[in-house]
C-alpha positions as CSV (number, residue, x, y, z in Angstrom):
1,M,-3.8,13.6,15.1
2,R,-1.9,13.7,18.3
3,K,-5.1,13.2,20.4
4,S,-6.2,10.2,18.3
5,I,-2.8,8.6,18.8
6,D,-2.8,9.1,22.5
7,A,-6.3,7.8,22.7
8,I,-5.3,4.3,21.7
9,R,-2.6,4.1,24.3
10,N,-3.2,2.6,27.7
11,K,-1.2,1.2,30.5
12,K,-0.7,-2.2,28.7
13,I,0.3,-0.7,25.3
14,R,3.2,1.7,25.7
15,V,4.3,1.5,22.0
16,P,1.7,0.5,19.4
17,F,3.0,-1.4,16.3
18,F,1.3,1.1,14.0
19,V,-0.9,4.2,14.0
20,P,-2.4,5.4,10.8
21,D,-1.7,8.9,9.7
22,I,-5.2,10.5,9.1
23,S,-5.1,14.2,8.7
24,K,-7.9,16.8,8.9
25,S,-7.6,17.2,5.1
26,D,-8.1,13.5,4.7
27,K,-11.3,13.6,6.7
28,L,-12.5,16.6,4.7
29,A,-11.8,14.8,1.4
30,V,-13.9,11.8,2.6
31,M,-16.8,14.0,3.7
32,N,-16.8,15.8,0.4
33,A,-16.9,12.4,-1.4
34,L,-19.9,11.4,0.8
35,N,-21.7,14.4,-0.4
36,S,-21.4,13.3,-4.0
37,H,-24.4,11.6,-5.8
38,M,-22.0,9.0,-7.3
39,L,-20.3,7.0,-4.5
40,T,-18.5,4.5,-6.5
41,A,-16.5,4.3,-9.8
42,G,-16.8,8.1,-10.2
43,P,-14.6,11.2,-10.9
44,Q,-12.5,10.9,-7.7
45,L,-11.4,7.3,-8.7
46,R,-10.5,8.4,-12.2
47,K,-8.4,11.3,-10.7
48,F,-6.8,9.0,-8.2
49,E,-5.8,6.7,-11.0
50,R,-4.3,9.5,-13.1
51,E,-2.3,10.8,-10.2
52,F,-1.0,7.4,-9.2
53,A,0.0,6.6,-12.8
54,K,1.8,10.0,-12.9
55,Y,3.5,9.4,-9.5
56,T,4.8,5.9,-10.5
57,G,5.7,6.9,-14.1
58,S,3.3,4.3,-15.6
59,K,1.0,4.8,-18.5
60,Y,-2.1,3.4,-16.8
61,A,-3.4,2.8,-13.3
62,V,-6.6,1.0,-12.3
63,G,-7.9,1.2,-8.8
64,V,-9.4,-1.9,-7.1
65,S,-10.8,-3.0,-3.8
66,N,-7.5,-4.3,-2.3
67,G,-4.0,-5.5,-3.0
68,T,-5.1,-9.2,-3.4
69,A,-7.7,-8.2,-6.0
70,A,-4.9,-6.3,-7.8
71,L,-2.7,-9.4,-8.0
72,H,-5.6,-11.6,-9.0
73,L,-6.7,-9.4,-11.8
74,A,-3.1,-8.9,-13.0
75,L,-2.5,-12.6,-13.2
76,K,-5.9,-13.2,-14.9
77,A,-5.1,-10.4,-17.4
78,L,-1.8,-12.2,-18.3
79,G,-3.6,-15.5,-18.9
80,L,-2.4,-17.6,-16.0
81,K,-4.3,-20.8,-15.7
82,K,-4.4,-24.3,-14.3
83,G,-1.2,-26.2,-15.1
84,D,0.9,-23.1,-15.1
85,E,3.5,-22.4,-12.4
86,V,4.4,-19.0,-10.9
87,I,7.6,-18.5,-8.9
88,I,7.0,-16.5,-5.7
89,P,9.2,-15.9,-2.5
90,D,8.6,-18.2,0.4
91,I,8.6,-15.2,2.8
92,T,5.7,-13.0,1.8
93,F,2.1,-12.4,3.0
94,V,-0.3,-15.2,2.0
95,A,-2.1,-13.0,-0.5
96,T,0.7,-13.5,-2.9
97,A,0.1,-17.3,-3.0
98,N,-3.7,-17.0,-2.8
99,S,-3.8,-14.7,-5.9
100,V,-1.9,-17.3,-7.9
101,L,-4.1,-20.1,-6.6
102,L,-7.3,-18.1,-7.6
103,T,-6.2,-18.4,-11.3
104,G,-5.8,-22.2,-11.0
105,A,-2.0,-21.9,-11.4
106,T,0.5,-23.3,-8.9
107,P,2.7,-21.1,-6.7
108,V,6.3,-22.3,-6.7
109,L,8.2,-21.3,-3.6
110,A,11.7,-19.7,-4.0
111,D,14.2,-19.1,-1.3
112,V,15.1,-15.5,-0.3
113,N,18.3,-13.6,0.3
114,Y,19.6,-13.8,3.8
115,D,20.5,-10.1,4.0
116,D,17.3,-8.4,2.7
117,M,14.8,-11.2,2.6
118,N,13.9,-10.5,-1.0
119,I,13.6,-13.3,-3.5
120,S,16.9,-15.0,-4.4
121,L,18.1,-14.9,-8.0
122,D,19.7,-18.3,-7.7
123,S,16.5,-19.8,-6.3
124,I,14.5,-18.3,-9.1
125,K,16.7,-20.1,-11.6
126,Q,16.5,-23.4,-9.7
127,N,12.7,-23.3,-9.8
128,I,12.2,-22.7,-13.5
129,T,10.6,-25.6,-15.3
130,S,8.8,-26.2,-18.5
131,K,5.6,-25.2,-16.7
132,T,6.9,-21.9,-15.4
133,K,5.0,-19.0,-16.9
134,A,5.7,-16.1,-14.6
135,I,7.9,-14.7,-11.8
136,L,6.2,-12.7,-9.0
137,P,8.8,-11.0,-6.9
138,V,7.8,-9.1,-3.7
139,H,9.5,-5.9,-2.6
140,L,9.5,-6.9,1.1
141,A,9.4,-4.2,3.7
142,G,9.8,-1.5,1.1
143,K,13.2,-2.7,-0.3
144,I,13.1,-3.2,-4.0
145,C,14.2,-6.6,-5.4
146,K,17.1,-7.0,-7.8
147,M,14.8,-6.1,-10.7
148,T,17.4,-5.6,-13.4
149,Q,18.6,-9.1,-13.0
150,I,15.2,-10.6,-12.5
151,K,14.0,-8.9,-15.6
152,K,16.9,-10.5,-17.5
153,I,16.0,-13.9,-16.2
154,A,12.4,-13.4,-17.2
155,K,13.3,-12.3,-20.7
156,K,15.8,-15.1,-21.2
157,N,13.2,-17.7,-20.3
158,N,10.2,-16.0,-21.9
159,L,8.4,-15.5,-18.6
160,L,5.9,-12.9,-17.5
161,L,6.9,-10.6,-14.7
162,I,4.4,-9.3,-12.1
163,E,5.6,-7.1,-9.2
164,D,4.0,-7.4,-5.8
165,S,4.7,-3.8,-4.7
166,A,2.3,-3.7,-1.7
167,H,5.2,-2.5,0.6
168,A,6.9,-0.3,-1.9
169,I,4.9,2.9,-2.6
170,G,7.6,5.5,-3.3
171,T,10.5,2.9,-3.7
172,K,12.7,3.4,-6.7
173,L,15.7,1.7,-8.3
174,N,17.8,3.9,-10.7
175,N,15.0,6.4,-10.5
176,K,12.5,3.9,-11.8
177,H,9.5,3.2,-9.5
178,A,8.8,-0.3,-8.1
179,G,6.1,-1.9,-10.2
180,T,7.2,-0.5,-13.5
181,F,9.9,-3.1,-14.3
182,G,7.6,-5.9,-15.3
183,D,4.4,-6.4,-17.2
184,V,2.2,-5.3,-14.2
185,G,2.8,-3.8,-10.8
186,C,0.3,-4.3,-7.9
187,F,-0.1,-2.1,-4.8
188,S,-2.0,-2.3,-1.5
189,F,-3.4,0.6,0.5
190,Y,-4.2,-1.4,3.6
191,P,-4.1,0.7,6.9
192,T,-0.5,-0.3,7.8
193,K,0.8,0.5,4.3
194,N,2.9,3.7,3.5
195,F,-0.4,5.4,2.7
196,T,-3.9,4.1,3.1
197,T,-7.4,4.0,1.6
198,I,-8.4,1.8,4.6
199,E,-8.9,-1.1,2.1
200,G,-7.8,-0.7,-1.5
201,G,-5.3,-1.4,-4.2
202,M,-3.9,-0.3,-7.6
203,I,-2.7,-2.0,-10.7
204,I,-0.2,-0.2,-12.9
205,T,0.9,-1.2,-16.4
206,N,2.0,0.2,-19.8
207,S,-0.3,-2.2,-21.6
208,K,-3.6,-0.9,-23.0
209,R,-4.9,-4.4,-23.3
210,I,-4.2,-5.3,-19.7
211,T,-5.8,-2.0,-18.6
212,E,-9.0,-2.6,-20.6
213,Y,-9.3,-6.1,-19.2
214,V,-8.8,-5.2,-15.5
215,T,-11.0,-2.1,-15.8
216,S,-13.9,-4.3,-17.0
217,A,-13.1,-7.3,-14.8
218,R,-13.1,-5.3,-11.6
219,S,-16.8,-4.6,-12.2
220,H,-18.2,-8.0,-13.2
221,G,-16.9,-7.8,-16.7
222,L,-19.3,-5.0,-17.8
223,T,-18.3,-3.3,-21.0
224,K,-19.6,0.1,-19.7
225,S,-18.9,1.9,-16.5
226,L,-21.6,3.2,-14.2
227,A,-21.3,6.7,-15.5
228,E,-21.4,5.5,-19.1
229,R,-24.5,3.4,-18.5
230,Y,-26.5,6.4,-17.3
231,S,-25.1,9.0,-19.8
232,K,-25.1,7.1,-23.1
233,G,-28.1,5.2,-24.3
234,K,-30.0,2.6,-22.2
235,P,-28.5,1.9,-18.7
236,W,-29.0,-1.9,-19.1
237,D,-27.6,-2.1,-22.5
238,Y,-24.0,-3.4,-21.9
239,D,-22.3,-6.6,-22.7
240,I,-20.2,-9.2,-20.8
241,I,-17.3,-10.4,-22.9
242,N,-15.3,-12.0,-20.0
243,P,-17.0,-12.7,-16.7
244,G,-15.5,-10.6,-13.9
245,F,-15.5,-9.8,-10.2
246,N,-16.7,-7.2,-7.8
247,Y,-13.4,-5.6,-7.1
248,R,-14.4,-1.9,-7.4
249,L,-12.8,1.0,-5.5
250,D,-15.4,3.5,-4.3
251,E,-15.3,7.3,-4.3
252,I,-14.7,7.6,-0.5
253,R,-11.6,5.5,-0.5
254,A,-10.4,7.0,-3.7
255,S,-10.7,10.5,-2.2
256,L,-8.8,9.4,0.8
257,G,-6.1,7.8,-1.3
258,L,-5.8,10.9,-3.5
259,N,-5.3,13.1,-0.5
260,Q,-2.8,10.7,1.1
261,L,-0.9,10.5,-2.2
262,K,-0.1,14.2,-1.9
263,R,1.7,13.5,1.4
264,I,3.5,10.2,0.5
265,N,7.0,11.7,0.2
266,S,6.6,13.3,3.6
267,L,5.2,10.1,5.1
268,N,8.1,8.1,3.7
269,S,10.6,10.6,4.9
270,K,9.3,10.2,8.5
271,R,9.7,6.4,8.2
272,F,13.2,6.9,6.9
273,L,14.2,9.0,9.8
274,A,12.7,6.7,12.4
275,S,14.5,3.7,10.7
276,K,17.8,5.6,10.7
277,Y,17.4,6.4,14.4
278,Y,16.6,2.7,15.3
279,S,19.6,1.5,13.4
280,K,22.0,4.0,14.9
281,Q,20.9,3.0,18.4
282,L,20.6,-0.8,17.9
283,E,23.5,-1.7,15.5
284,E,26.1,-1.7,18.3
285,I,24.2,-4.2,20.4
286,P,25.8,-7.7,20.0
287,G,23.4,-10.2,18.6
288,I,21.1,-7.7,16.8
289,I,21.3,-7.4,13.0
290,T,19.7,-4.2,11.8
291,P,18.5,-3.5,8.2
292,R,20.9,-1.6,6.1
293,I,19.9,2.0,5.7
294,F,19.7,2.9,2.0
295,R,19.1,6.2,0.4
296,K,15.5,7.4,0.9
297,K,14.0,6.2,-2.4
298,E,15.7,2.8,-2.5
299,H,13.9,1.6,0.7
300,T,10.7,3.1,2.0
301,Y,10.7,1.2,5.3
302,H,7.1,-0.1,5.3
303,L,8.6,-2.4,8.0
304,Y,11.6,-2.2,10.2
305,I,12.9,-5.8,10.6
306,I,15.7,-6.8,12.9
307,R,17.3,-10.2,13.5
308,I,17.9,-11.7,16.9
309,K,21.0,-13.9,16.8
310,N,22.4,-16.4,19.3
311,E,24.9,-13.9,20.6
312,F,22.1,-11.8,22.0
313,G,21.6,-14.4,24.7
314,Q,17.8,-14.8,24.1
315,N,16.0,-16.3,21.1
316,R,13.5,-14.4,19.1
317,D,10.4,-15.8,20.9
318,E,11.9,-15.0,24.3
319,V,12.5,-11.4,23.2
320,F,9.0,-11.2,21.8
321,K,7.6,-12.2,25.2
322,G,9.6,-9.6,26.9
323,L,8.6,-6.9,24.5
324,K,4.9,-7.8,24.9
325,K,5.3,-7.7,28.7
326,A,6.8,-4.2,28.4
327,G,3.9,-3.0,26.4
328,I,5.7,-2.9,23.0
329,Q,3.7,-4.3,20.1
330,V,5.9,-6.2,17.6
331,S,5.3,-8.9,15.0
332,V,7.1,-11.3,12.6
333,H,6.9,-10.7,8.8
334,Y,6.3,-13.3,7.7
335,K,5.7,-16.9,8.6
336,P,7.1,-18.7,5.6
337,L,4.5,-20.0,3.2
338,H,5.9,-23.6,3.3
339,R,4.9,-23.8,7.0
340,F,1.1,-23.3,6.4
341,S,-1.0,-26.5,6.2
342,A,-2.8,-25.5,3.0
343,Y,0.3,-24.5,1.1
344,K,2.1,-27.8,1.9
345,K,-0.5,-29.3,-0.4
346,L,-1.0,-26.5,-2.9
347,T,2.5,-25.2,-3.6
348,K,5.7,-26.7,-5.0
349,T,9.4,-26.0,-4.7
350,Y,12.3,-27.4,-6.6
351,G,15.1,-26.2,-4.4
352,K,16.0,-25.7,-0.7
353,L,14.5,-23.0,1.5
354,D,17.4,-22.7,3.9
355,N,17.5,-18.9,4.2
356,S,13.8,-18.7,4.7
357,K,13.9,-21.2,7.5
358,Q,16.7,-19.5,9.3
359,I,15.3,-16.0,8.9
360,Y,12.0,-17.1,10.4
361,K,13.7,-18.1,13.6
362,E,15.3,-14.7,13.9
363,N,13.3,-11.9,12.5
364,L,11.2,-9.4,14.4
365,S,9.4,-6.3,13.1
366,L,9.6,-3.3,15.5
367,P,7.0,-0.5,15.8
368,M,7.1,1.7,12.7
369,Y,4.8,4.4,11.5
370,P,5.1,8.0,10.2
371,G,5.7,10.4,13.1
372,I,6.4,7.8,15.7
373,P,7.5,9.9,18.7
374,K,11.1,9.8,19.8
375,R,10.1,8.8,23.3
376,E,8.6,5.6,21.8
377,L,11.6,4.9,19.7
378,D,13.8,5.4,22.9
379,Y,11.5,3.1,24.9
380,V,12.0,0.3,22.4
381,V,15.7,0.9,22.1
382,N,16.2,1.1,25.9
383,F,14.4,-2.2,26.2
384,F,17.0,-3.9,24.0
385,K,19.9,-2.1,25.7
386,K,18.6,-3.2,29.1
387,I,18.1,-6.9,28.4
388,S,21.4,-7.1,26.4
389,N,23.5,-6.2,29.5
């Protein structure tokens, strides 16, 4: 692992934004899967689904090809269609909006809280109309939304609740895992996430009906799995009740996910320690706002996002240029949805997006990954200390 990390470094990149944690046991699991005669929709996927359901405390889990597929299938399973409106936060990855649009429904952009960048309760209420059918909160950066209150709003207004938990593997509120508060929870296992299957996602729910739909819909709508088609009767004798998609998760990625899931608590602990170190070193610098450090399971620090305020003496973009020149890879999460050309036409909002607009001017995501060396953390910290003087 150490060699692979060092191999990606060069004179231009002193601190990479992210390095995936791939262990020897991960590679062995993948090789074992490659030796199987069934490379997709097989026993490793079923085991991965069982273990993920157990880990999150849900009744059912269904593996799919990516997090966007998870959101799309979840919304389809809940019956979202053209003419419906779904409330989502303005600050999120574009996949949240795209998954709503894929159903024909309209994303309605809500403002976010200034402190944690999660969807605002007041903005949710302002954006509810007669067309609203669902709320889709996003647990940004690994910090869980105010789900108790959001659930009350959904219940009061007879709305569906889908959780975008792409950043929140391992995150809990009152010992209840993110993704289990609503009708459906959706996860992503993209390489930068808290654990990875390279590409992949998972849907969790307590509904048997939803589970049956997404299990069929992820594989074209077939009523029989690959294993069932070759073990019971004629392989071609299946039905299509509802046309579906090609959103399967193969055995190789399922094996990798299953093995990474065993280490998730350790991986998250390493993120927590790195975030805690960042905050301790940076919080005393005027003009930098660091994220609040919560107890381990309340925030899993998929991202470590700071704010660059006027008192710092340089704006966010100037700091970004300096970091890039110093060989430190950073990013912004995220460009608000209302700023994209497509979404200016395809989304709505019934309120103001003041916090979102202000946050976008200030936020900056620092390098964060499990096991990031202290020398890299110090290099980043010392950069800020140097330019703040």
